[in-house]
C-alpha positions as a Markdown table, in Angstrom:
| # | Residue | x | y | z |
|---|---|---|---|---|
| 1 | Met | 39.7 | -2.3 | -21.8 |
| 2 | Phe | 40.2 | -5.2 | -19.5 |
| 3 | Asp | 43.7 | -5.8 | -20.9 |
| 4 | Ala | 44.7 | -2.3 | -19.8 |
| 5 | Ile | 43.3 | -2.9 | -16.4 |
| 6 | Lys | 45.1 | -6.2 | -16.1 |
| 7 | Lys | 48.4 | -4.5 | -17.1 |
| 8 | Arg | 47.9 | -1.7 | -14.6 |
| 9 | Phe | 47.0 | -4.3 | -11.9 |
| 10 | Gly | 50.3 | -6.1 | -12.4 |
| 11 | Glu | 52.2 | -2.8 | -12.3 |
| 12 | Trp | 50.6 | -1.8 | -9.0 |
| 13 | Thr | 51.2 | -5.0 | -7.2 |
| 14 | Gly | 54.6 | -5.8 | -8.7 |
| 15 | Lys | 53.7 | -9.4 | -8.8 |
| 16 | Lys | 53.6 | -11.8 | -11.7 |
| 17 | Glu | 50.7 | -13.8 | -10.2 |
| 18 | Pro | 47.7 | -14.5 | -12.3 |
| 19 | Val | 45.4 | -11.5 | -12.5 |
| 20 | Pro | 41.9 | -12.1 | -11.4 |
| 21 | Glu | 39.3 | -12.1 | -14.2 |
| 22 | Phe | 36.8 | -9.3 | -14.2 |
| 23 | Val | 33.3 | -10.5 | -14.4 |
| 24 | Glu | 30.6 | -8.1 | -15.7 |
| 25 | Val | 27.7 | -7.9 | -13.3 |
| 26 | Gln | 24.2 | -7.9 | -14.8 |
| 27 | Glu | 22.0 | -5.6 | -12.8 |
| 28 | Val | 18.5 | -6.9 | -11.9 |
| 29 | Ala | 15.6 | -4.6 | -11.7 |
| 30 | Pro | 14.1 | -4.5 | -8.2 |
| 31 | Ser | 10.8 | -6.3 | -8.0 |
| 32 | Ala | 7.7 | -4.5 | -6.8 |
| 33 | Pro | 6.5 | -5.5 | -3.3 |
| 34 | Ser | 3.8 | -8.1 | -3.5 |
| 35 | Val | 0.4 | -7.1 | -2.4 |
| 36 | Ser | -2.0 | -9.7 | -1.1 |
| 37 | Pro | -5.3 | -10.4 | -3.0 |
| 38 | Glu | -7.3 | -9.1 | 0.0 |
| 39 | Val | -5.6 | -5.7 | -0.1 |
| 40 | Gln | -6.0 | -5.5 | -3.9 |
| 41 | Ala | -9.8 | -6.3 | -3.5 |
| 42 | Ala | -10.1 | -3.7 | -0.8 |
| 43 | Met | -8.4 | -1.0 | -3.0 |
| 44 | Ala | -10.7 | -1.8 | -5.9 |
| 45 | Glu | -13.7 | -1.6 | -3.5 |
| 46 | Ile | -12.4 | 1.8 | -2.2 |
| 47 | Lys | -12.1 | 3.2 | -5.7 |
| 48 | Ala | -15.6 | 2.0 | -6.6 |
| 49 | Leu | -17.1 | 3.5 | -3.5 |
| 50 | Ala | -15.2 | 6.8 | -3.8 |
| 51 | Gly | -16.4 | 7.0 | -7.4 |
| 52 | Arg | -20.0 | 6.5 | -6.4 |
| 53 | Leu | -19.6 | 9.2 | -3.8 |
| 54 | Asn | -17.7 | 11.6 | -6.1 |
| 55 | Leu | -14.9 | 12.0 | -3.5 |
| 56 | Pro | -11.7 | 13.8 | -4.4 |
| 57 | Glu | -8.4 | 12.0 | -5.0 |
| 58 | Thr | -7.0 | 13.0 | -1.6 |
| 59 | Val | -9.8 | 11.2 | 0.2 |
| 60 | Leu | -9.3 | 8.2 | -1.9 |
| 61 | Arg | -5.6 | 8.1 | -1.0 |
| 62 | Asp | -6.3 | 8.6 | 2.7 |
| 63 | Ala | -8.9 | 5.8 | 2.7 |
| 64 | Glu | -6.4 | 3.5 | 1.0 |
| 65 | Lys | -3.8 | 4.2 | 3.6 |
| 66 | Val | -6.2 | 3.6 | 6.5 |
| 67 | Cys | -7.6 | 0.4 | 4.9 |
| 68 | Thr | -4.1 | -0.9 | 4.1 |
| 69 | Ala | -3.0 | -0.4 | 7.7 |
| 70 | Ala | -6.1 | -2.2 | 9.0 |
| 71 | Met | -5.6 | -5.1 | 6.6 |
| 72 | His | -1.9 | -5.5 | 7.6 |
| 73 | Arg | -2.9 | -5.6 | 11.2 |
| 74 | Gly | -5.6 | -8.2 | 10.5 |
| 75 | Leu | -8.6 | -6.0 | 11.6 |
| 76 | His | -10.8 | -7.0 | 8.7 |
| 77 | Gln | -12.2 | -10.2 | 10.4 |
| 78 | Gly | -12.9 | -11.9 | 7.1 |
| 79 | Asn | -15.2 | -9.3 | 5.6 |
| 80 | Ile | -13.5 | -6.3 | 4.0 |
| 81 | Lys | -16.6 | -4.3 | 3.0 |
| 82 | Pro | -17.3 | -2.8 | 6.5 |
| 83 | Val | -13.6 | -1.9 | 6.9 |
| 84 | Val | -13.6 | -0.3 | 3.5 |
| 85 | Ala | -16.7 | 1.7 | 4.3 |
| 86 | Ala | -15.3 | 2.8 | 7.7 |
| 87 | Ser | -12.0 | 3.7 | 6.0 |
| 88 | Val | -13.8 | 5.9 | 3.5 |
| 89 | Tyr | -15.8 | 7.5 | 6.4 |
| 90 | Ile | -12.6 | 8.2 | 8.3 |
| 91 | Ala | -10.8 | 9.7 | 5.3 |
| 92 | Ser | -13.7 | 11.9 | 4.3 |
| 93 | Asp | -14.1 | 13.1 | 7.9 |
| 94 | Arg | -10.4 | 14.0 | 8.1 |
| 95 | Arg | -10.8 | 16.1 | 4.9 |
| 96 | Gln | -13.9 | 17.7 | 6.3 |
| 97 | Ile | -16.2 | 16.1 | 3.7 |
| 98 | Phe | -19.1 | 14.9 | 5.8 |
| 99 | Ile | -21.1 | 11.8 | 4.9 |
| 100 | Ser | -23.7 | 10.3 | 7.1 |
| 101 | Phe | -23.5 | 6.7 | 8.2 |
| 102 | Lys | -26.9 | 6.2 | 6.7 |
| 103 | Asn | -25.9 | 7.5 | 3.3 |
| 104 | Leu | -22.7 | 5.5 | 3.3 |
| 105 | Ala | -24.6 | 2.4 | 4.3 |
| 106 | Ala | -27.0 | 2.9 | 1.4 |
| 107 | Ile | -24.3 | 3.3 | -1.2 |
| 108 | Ser | -21.9 | 0.7 | 0.1 |
| 109 | Gly | -24.4 | -2.0 | 0.9 |
| 110 | Val | -23.1 | -2.4 | 4.5 |
| 111 | Asn | -25.3 | -2.0 | 7.6 |
| 112 | Ser | -24.8 | 1.4 | 9.2 |
| 113 | Ala | -24.3 | -0.3 | 12.6 |
| 114 | Glu | -21.5 | -2.4 | 11.1 |
| 115 | Ile | -19.9 | 0.7 | 9.7 |
| 116 | Lys | -20.1 | 2.4 | 13.1 |
| 117 | Lys | -18.6 | -0.6 | 14.8 |
| 118 | Asn | -15.7 | -0.7 | 12.4 |
| 119 | Phe | -15.2 | 3.0 | 12.5 |
| 120 | Val | -14.7 | 2.9 | 16.3 |
| 121 | Met | -12.5 | -0.1 | 16.0 |
| 122 | Leu | -10.3 | 1.5 | 13.4 |
| 123 | Lys | -10.1 | 4.7 | 15.3 |
| 124 | Thr | -8.9 | 3.0 | 18.5 |
| 125 | Gln | -6.7 | 0.3 | 17.0 |
| 126 | Leu | -4.9 | 2.6 | 14.5 |
| 127 | Asn | -4.8 | 5.6 | 16.9 |
| 128 | Ile | -6.4 | 7.9 | 14.5 |
């Protein structure tokens, strides 16, 4: 096949110069974007918390989006559990599934005042 292309190349150019060699290009599969260990831990925590609360998949995805945005902006201040709990609260509130701070605190193991503080912080910082 390459011989035919080389012959045609010489005919088109009308030159007797050496024909460039064709090199087959090996395609490389794109790599997945790397996710930091903190974000992976937060996603696992969200899935566990959503499972304990029997929340639908839509709330789980919304909570993951909110928490990921917070983590990328550096709003977690070292401890991810309050941010995860506040993200779940925001996501469930957006889907009109109402959970009290007290119940969320009992299930997540995070103080309800800490959840409220992170809830307000996420709402203002992420413009939700």
